[in-house]
C-alpha positions, -999 to +999 in steps of 0.1 A: -474-274-191-505-302-187-539-314-203-566-304-179-577-281-152-541-284-137-528-265-168-557-242-169-550-228-128-514-223-137-525-200-162-545-183-141-512-173-120-484-172-147-507-151-166-496-121-140-464-123-149-463-116-189-474-133-223-469-174-214-458-196-236-462-231-228-442-268-221-464-300-222-456-327-200-455-350-231-431-331-252-405-358-243-418-391-248-413-416-227-414-388-199-378-386-186-380-357-163-344-347-165-349-343-202-374-317-191-360-297-169-326-295-193-349-284-222-370-261-198-336-244-190-327-236-223-364-222-231-362-199-202-331-186-210-340-182-245-367-168-245-355-146-211-388-159-192-400-136-162-409-169-141-412-205-146-452-219-137-461-260-140-493-276-128-483-287-089-490-321-101-464-353-088-455-349-128-450-310-121-433-314-091-410-337-102-398-315-132-397-283-112-380-294-084-352-308-113-353-275-126-342-260-098-315-274-092-300-271-124-306-233-127-298-233-086-325-211-080-354-215-050-382-235-062-422-222-045-446-252-046-479-263-040-490-225-039-525-203-043-519-170-053-480-153-065-473-116-070-451-106-092-426-082-075-391-076-058-392-100-043-420-126-055-453-128-034-466-163-025-493-182-008-485-216-005-501-246+011-479-266+046-485-297+057-508-319+035-535-278+030-536-275+072-521-242+063-510-210+042-478-200+038-476-170+029-440-166+021-417-144-004-393-153-027-364-140-036-350-151-072-339-135-106-363-166-120-391-177-099-401-215-100-439-219-089-461-250-091-501-245-082-521-263-059-544-286-083-579-277-080-571-243-061-572-217-082-599-205-113-593-219-140-580-195-166-608-196-200-581-176-221-563-184-254-536-215-261-504-202-253-484-211-283-458-241-277-420-236-276-399-255-296-379-278-276-339-291-283-336-332-289-332-343-254-294-354-250-287-391-237-274-385-202-307-364-195-327-398-201-310-421-173-347-422-160-377-426-180-409-442-180-398-477-191-433-492-189-469-488-179-482-510-156-524-513-153-545-512-126-554-544-114-595-528-110-614-524-138-641-494-138-638-456-131-607-439-126-604-418-089-590-391-111-618-387-134-645-399-116-678-378-103-686-394-076-662-418-051-674-443-025-644-447+002-635-470+026-616-466+061-600-486+090-637-487+099-643-515+070-628-540+091-614-561+066-607-565+027-639-585+029-655-559+042-652-537+008-679-555-007-706-535+005-682-501-008-681-516-038-720-526-041-730-491-033-700-478-060-710-496-086-751-490-081-734-451-088-708-457-112-685-444-085-646-448-084-639-471-049-612-452-031-595-458+002-577-442+031-535-449+037-548-472+066-562-495+044-534-500+015-513-507+046-533-532+061-535-547+026-570-545+018-562-526-009-539-520-040-519-482-037-541-476-075-569-465-046-561-448-019-569-409-016-544-383-001-516-371-002-491-395-009-518-411-031-544-393-055-560-359-053-593-363-063-621-335-073-651-354-077-687-339-076-694-369-042-674-376-022-688-408+004-663-413+029-677-444+049-655-458+082-626-430+075-614-410+105-599-380+084-562-380+091-545-344+079-533-363+045-565-377+035-581-346+040-552-332+014-565-359-012-599-342-011-599-303-016-612-304-050-642-323-037-674-304-041-692-326-015-684-350+012-707-371+030-693-388+060-704-425+076-688-430+107-696-444+142-677-416+155-693-380+155-663-364+163-641-377+138-626-348+118-640-352+084-676-357+102-667-321+114-656-313+078-686-328+055-711-315+040-733-339+052-728-370+084-744-400+090-736-416+126-738-453+130-724-486+121-714-481+079-721-517+081-756-515+079-757-481+072-741-482+031-761-520+024-790-494+036-782-471+010-771-499-020-812-507-008-830-478-013-815-473-042-819-504-061-855-496-047-858-463-066-851-478-100 
């Protein structure tokens, strides 16, 4: 349903259930989840689809939840594995990714979303697209009416190869100056924890985690972040995690690839200074 890696990962599981057909998430513009759900239901009936899959993104899960309500069928979200059968056996992420649940889905037409960055991407041919019916006006009541650009310029969290993120340990809104400085030197995006947005130090668009943006950078540098479950859920796609914290027993320190124990207000400027020196 979507461009990029999440849709390719979705195809990996979908091909186990037969030869797939596709519907783009932007097939109806502006984005209208009810209209897409109705179109998917019609397409699934016309094609006699054995299952319906989507990427487990915010929009993918929203459309599939509405589809499940319309079809009165169970819906398994954020799966990392699915095996066809009667019933279908699925493994899915629960509690922000802190545990895996194995479940059986009893349904004549399984509805499944695939958790991003958890399944190897499919490298096969792109499935042919389905021709959709024109949406009815009643299905356009809920739709995107406007886009508000993020207040901060620079690299977006979702696309960033490197992210420098700050948590409560940064201390204040002004304390993010050293985080921004290091990010600028690395060509990185600036991220933060939920505690930071709750304190009003950074906008919600900078938040990494289950209730923020799920990221998959090559390197994630966490400064003063303890590593709550909901934050760790947003990092599962990160290739390498570097944690800087005064508490060596903080959850993120215990799960990081590289750690630096100490005062971030000394360590981060020292890293920036060393980068400048080497240029």
